[in-house]
N, C-alpha and C positions, 0 to 999 in steps of 0.2 A: 634725445640722446639714446642710442641703442645700448642694450644691457643684456647680460646673461645671468640668470638667477642661480642660486646655489644648487638647484636640482637640474640645471642645464637648459632651462627654457629661455628662448629669446624674447625680449620684451621691447615695446615702443610705447611711449606715453600717448594717451588719447588725443592730446592737443597737438600732436605732430603727425604729419603725413609721411608716407614712405616715399621719399624722393629717390631719384636714380642714384645719387651719391650714397644715401643710407642703405639702399638695396645692395649696392656693391660691397659695402662694409659687412652686411649680413652674410653675403655669399662667401666672402673671404674668411669670415669667422667660422662659418659652417664648414668650409673646406679644411681649415685647421683642425677642427674637432673630428672631422671624418678621418683624417690621417692619423691623429694622435690617439684616438680612442676606438671608434667604431670599426675602422679597417682592421685593427689588431684583433678585436673580438671576432670579427667575421673570419679572419685568417685562422684563428684558433679553432673555430668550428670546422673549417675546411682542411684541417690537418697541416696548415702552413705554420707550424709551431715555431716559437722563438729559438728552439734548439737548432734549427736549420740555418739560422742567421748568425750563430756564434762564430767567432774567429777560428779558422782552421788550425789544427795542431801541425807540428812538424811532420813531414812525410813518413818518417820512420816510426811514428807513434800511432797506435790504433785510434781511430777517430770515428766511432759509430754515432749516428744521429737517429735516435728512435723516439717516436711519440706514441703514447697509448691512445691519443685522441679522446681523452675523457670529456672535453667540452661537447663533442658531438654525441657521445653516449648519454651524458647527463641531460642534454637538451632533448634528444629524441625520446628518452624514457619518460621525461616529464610531459612532453607534448602528447605522447601516446596516452598518458594517464589523464591529462587535462582535456584534450579535445579529440581523443581517439574515437569517441562517440560524438557525432556532430551536434552542435547546439541546436536546440529545437525552439522555433519561434511560433507562438500561438497568438491568435487575435480574437478579441471579443466579437467583432463584427465579421460576418461571413464574407462580405465583399472585400474587406481589407485582408482577410485571411487568404483569399484567392489571389489577390494582387501580390502579397508577400511571397506566396508560393511561386508565383510566376517570376518575380524578380530574382528569387533564389535560384531557380532553375536556369533563367536566362544568363545570369552572371556566374553560375557555379559558386555560390557563396559559401558552400561547405569547404571548398578548396581555398577560397579567399580567406576565410576565417582561420583555417589551419596555417596558412602562410603568414598571416598577421600575427598569430600566436607564436609561431616559431621565430619570426623576426624580433618580436618583443622579448622573447627569452634570450636571444643572442645579444641584441643591442640595448635592451632595456625599454625600448618603445618602437612603434611603427605607425604607419599612416594608411588610411584608405581614402581614395579620392573619387568624386562623383562627377559625372558628365552626361550629356545627351549625345548618343552616337548618331551615325548617319541614317539609321533606321528609325530615329525618333524615339528610341527606348533609353531608359536610364541605365548607365553602365557604372560598374564599381570595380576598381582595381586597387591593389595594395602596393605600397612603396616603402623601402627601407629608409632609415634616417640618413644613409649615405646619399640618397637620391633626392631628398626633400626635407623641408623643415617648416615649422609653424611659428608665426610671430604673434605674441599675445599682448594684451594691454597690461598696464601695471596695477590694475585693481586686484583685490583679494580673490575675486572670482576667476581671474586669469582667462578672460574671454578672448577667443581667437580673433585676430584682426586681418591677418594675411597668411596665405599658404603659398610656398614657393617650391617649385620643382626644378631641378637643375640636371643637365646631362651634357655630354660632349657628342657632337655629330661626327660624321665620317671624315670631316675636314679638321677635326680636333678643335672646333670652335665651341666655347661654352655657351649653351643656350638654356632657356628655361621659360617658365610661365609663372605669373603672379596673379593670384586670385584673392579678391576681397569679397564683401558680401553681395556684390552686384555684378562685377565684371571679371573676366580673365584676360590678362594682358601678356603678350609674348615678347621676349627680349633676347638679346645676345650680348656678350661682352667682347669688345674689340678696341682697346682693353676696357674702356668705360661702357656703362650700360647704354644700349641703344634699343629703343622701343620699336617693335615691329608692327603689331596689330592689336586690336581690342575688340572683344565681343561679350555680350551678356551671357551668363551661364544659366539663369533661370531658377536658381536655388535661393531660398530665403536665409542667407548666411554664407560664411566661408565654406565652399564645397569640399571639405575634408575633415577627417576626424583623427585625433591622435589616440592610440591605444598604448597604455603603459603596463609594464610588468609589475611595478610597485610605485609608490609615491616618489621614491628617489630616482626612478628611471634607471635602475641598475640591472644589467643582464644577470641571468640565473647563475652563471659561473664567474662573473666578473670579480667578485670578492675573493675567489679562490685562485686567481690567475698566478700569483706568485708560487703557490703550492703546486699547481699543475706544471709550471715550468721547472720547479725543483724535482718533481716526480719524473719528468722526461729526462732531466740531467742524470738522476740517480740510475735510471734504467740504462741510459746510454753508457755511463761509466761502468756499469755492471757488464755490459757487452764488451767494453774495452778490456776489462780484466780477463774475460774469457779468451779474447784474442791474445792477450799477453801470455797467459799460461800455455796457449797452444803454440806460441812462437817465442819462447824465452831466450834470453841472452846466454851465450856459452862463455864460461870463464876458463882461461888457461893460465895456470900458476906454475912457475918454475921454468918457463921457457920464454925466450925473447922473440917476438915476431919482427921480421924485417921492416924497416921504415916504409918500403914501397908497398907492403901489405896493409899498412895502417889505413890507407885510403879506402879500403873496402870493409873496414871493421864495422862501420855503422850499417851498411847495406846487408852484411852477412850476420849481424848481431853477435859479434865475438869481442870479448874483452880480454886483454893480455897484460900480465904483470911480470917483471923480471924475477928470476928465481931467488929465493932466500933460504937461509938455514941450511939443511942437509941437501938442498938441491933437488928434492923430490918434485916430480911433475904432477900437478893436480888439474884435471879437466872436468868441469861440472857446469850444469845450468844454474844460473842465479834464480833464486826463488823469491818472489815478491810476498811481503806479509799478507796473509789471508784475512780479509775483512768481510767475508761473505755474510756472517751473522749480522754485523752492523748494517750492511747494505740492505739485507732483507727486512730487518726491523724498520729501517728508515722508509723503505718503499711501502710496507704495510701501514705504517703510521700515517704517511702522507695520503694514502688512498682513503683511510678512514676519515681523516680530517677534511679531505676534499668533499666527500659525500655528505658529511655532517654540515659543513659550511654551506653547501649548495642546497641542503635540505631535500635531497633526492635519494630514494632508496636504491641500493645496489642489488637489483633483482637477479644478477648473475651469480651472486654469492651462494655457495653451496648450502648454507643454512637457511636461506630465504624461502626456498621452495617447500621446506618441511613445515612451515607455519600455515595455519588455517584458522578460520573463524575470527574470534576477537584478537588472537595473537597476530594474525596478519594485519588487522586494522591498526594495531599498535605500531607495527613496523612501517605502515604507510601513513601514520598520523602526521608526521612532519611535512611530508609531501602533500597530504590532503589539506593541511592548513595553508601551505603556500598556494595551492590551487584555488582555495576559497578566496584568498586575497586578490588573486588575478581575476577570478570570476566576477567580483564586484567591479573591478576596474573595466573589464570588458563589457559588462552589462550597461554601464554608463556610456561607453562608447557606442554600443548598439543603439541605445536610445537616441543619441545625437545623429547617428547614421539615418535612422528611419524618420526622424523629425525633418531632416533635410530632404530626403527622398519624397516624403509626402508633401512638402512645401512646393515642389515643382509641379506646374500645371500638367505636365506630361503624365504624371502618375494617375490622374483621374480619381483619386481618393481624397477625402477631406483632409485639410492641412493638419488637423489634430488627431488623425487616425492613429498616429504612433503611440498615443497615450494608452490605447487598449492593447498594446503588444506586450507579451510576456516571454521571457527567455529562460529556457531550462537547460542547465549544464549538468551533464551526467558523467561522473568520474568513471573512467574505463578500468575498473578493478574487477577481479574475479567475482562473479556473482552466480547465484543459483536461481534459475527460473522458477523452480518449485517453491523456494522461499518467497520470491516475489509474488507468485500466484496466491500462496497462502496468506500473505500480508494483504493483498488486494481483496481477497474474500472476507477477511476479518474487518475490513473497512466498509463493507456493504452496510448501507443505512446510517453510517456515522458521518461520512463526508460525501461531497458531490461525486457524480460519475466521472467528471473530468479529473478531479483530484485522485480518485481511485485508480484511474488508468495511468496516471503519471508514475505510479509505482512500477509499472511493467516496462522493462527496457526494450521489449520487442515491439512496442507501439511507437511508431515514428511520428504519426500525425494524429493527435488526439481528436481533433474536430472531425476528421474523416472517419476515424474509428467509431465515434458516437453516431455519426450519420449512417454508417453501415449497420450498426446495431439497431438503430431505429427502423431502417428499411427492412431488416430481417423480421423485426417484431410486426411491422405492418403487413409483410407478406404472409407471415404465419397467422396473424389475426384474420386476414382476408381469406385464407384457405380453410380455416376451421369450419365455417358453416357448411361448405361443400362436403367436407369429410364427414360431418355429422349426418347430413342428409343421406349420404351413401351408406353409412353404417346403420341408420334408423329409417327404413323406408316407410312411407305413409300407410297406415292401416286402412283396409277397405271394408272391414266388417263393422 
């Protein structure tokens, strides 16, 4: 029996195989989730806000549709803080370190990691998939939850059983691939599932990894969507009020407009009443009650609540730039805590990634080489190189050289830096005897 857990994961019992009928059920379930949730979150990031889908007002009424696109701003600010500095992967073994560096360069993993992180922030989770390309090298690519999903077992460990990628081809036929721990099978729906071909993938496990934003798999601004939509509505109505005051209705009191002229009253924005009392004629613009203070208060309140709910600092605030030192760290504390949570989730994902890559014979490294890999996340916050250098100097003799160098943000590859330092020492040591001979010639007397 297929099932979806409370945090949105698809599960299938261990004693059941994924038949074509069950796969079709999963695909339709995934399609519903994509339309009801993930597509809306993605649209919000791309400025396709709900305000643009609201019912249109009457033609004679101002109808501005404005979005501040706070989802994109919040996501990009957090991503710049979380992975603006690429994740550094170090290995205990030199051969493994060289292979990791090659795979990272071959696949552009810094960019893949950045895209994975951005997708996880938008949708709450994302995937990367592994394969052997036409050149016999291991490839890594990232996929959004709109394009793929993972099926887990029902155990407390939630072990991956199948990975499914779906897409529509140029003929609008729904196609996809299904990967288990041994094979990848291709299929299409017409309308039932039809299997096309099958081939081994060479990895010791399902060749994909899910990366989550948090345990609940919620996007960074998903919990604030109602406030974001209210913020867009408040700004749009504010613009409507400006248009109203620029083109107010004209009131004519004390004179009767002919019936034939009433047809143009709405287009010309004129209101007419029959004369009363002493018959004086009054012509004036109607003024709408001014709610400017209430509107501004609502907009400011919504902005503050949105940033607080998303736990992301508003770095464009005029008071933010004046903070420094410990005050700046306090302003970034909530976002730093959010980043630490995501860091742990992504570190677990990287562990599974390299475990699978090392398990493929194409890699040429031991299958357990992934155990010796270490991942360093560096928050992209304002820092002083002088302070880092002073800290590194004070750590001399207290910690290892490798730990000492981790303090310096300018060092990208610690192993390479240590090798370069050792080479300099060897060159210097090799040159000293010659220099001393030149400075102290042999005595002849």
